[in-house]
N, C-alpha and C positions, 0 to 999 in steps of 0.2 A: 503493501498499500504506500502509494506516495503523499508527502508529508508536503504539501505548498503553503506554507508561512516560509515568510522570508527569512535568513537567519539572522539574527541580531546586530552582528557588526557590518552586515552591506548595505552600504547607502543609496537610498531611493536617487534616482534621473540615470541620463544614459550617460555611457562613460566618454569621456572625450579621447583623443586620439594615444594619450598615455596610460588609458584603462582606467587612470582615478574619476571620481566621480566630478560632477559638474560644480562649477564653482563659481559666484560670482567676481568677474576679473577687474583689476582696475585700468581706465582709460591711461593712453602713455601721455595726450592731452591734459589730465588732471596734473602731471610731474611737468610739464612744461608751462603749465600755468602757474603752478607755484613757484619755479624757477623764474620767473618774468616777473611776477611780482616782488620777490625779494630783490633781484635785480633792479627793478624800477623802483622803488622805495630807496634804497642804496643811492641812485641814482639822483632822486627827488631830494634828500639830504644835502647831497654833495653840491647841485644844484642851488638848494638854498642857500646853501655857505658861500658858494661862488657871487651870487647876485649882490648879497652884503658888503660889497665893497674886497672880494678877493677874486676878482677875475684873473686868470691867467694871461698871461701875454701871449695870444695868437689873435688871428686874423677871424674880424667877426665873432670875437668874445661876448659885445655887447650883445647879441641875440640870444643867449643864454641856451645853447643847444643841448648841456648838460640836462638842465631843469625838465625843457620840452620833450625830449627822448625820455626821461625819467618818467611824468606822467605819462606819456604814451604805453611805456612798459607795464606802468601800473595798471591800467585803465585794461591793456589788454590778457594782461595776468590776472586780474581780478574778472574775467569775464570768462575765462578757461579755467579759474581754479572753480569758481561757481556752475557754469555750465556742465562740468563733468566730473564733480564731485562724487565721490562713491556712493552708492545708496540710493541713487536716481535713476 
């Protein structure tokens, strides 16, 4: 007589290629978003420091490119971190 009850150590769900049960995977874009967010915050703080009278002696320093790139990276990083966060 066959026993059709599942073994307690067998997980439900179809196995993936490696034979392990399926699990929720993390998106690479989440980690890219975290990285861009951290770099953006570093650049924003550096840009604010430079705009308070500590500008480097470079061409077009008066445009504050560090601050603008920091704001852009912070916004993109925040978008990716929220959009691809785990558990969504």
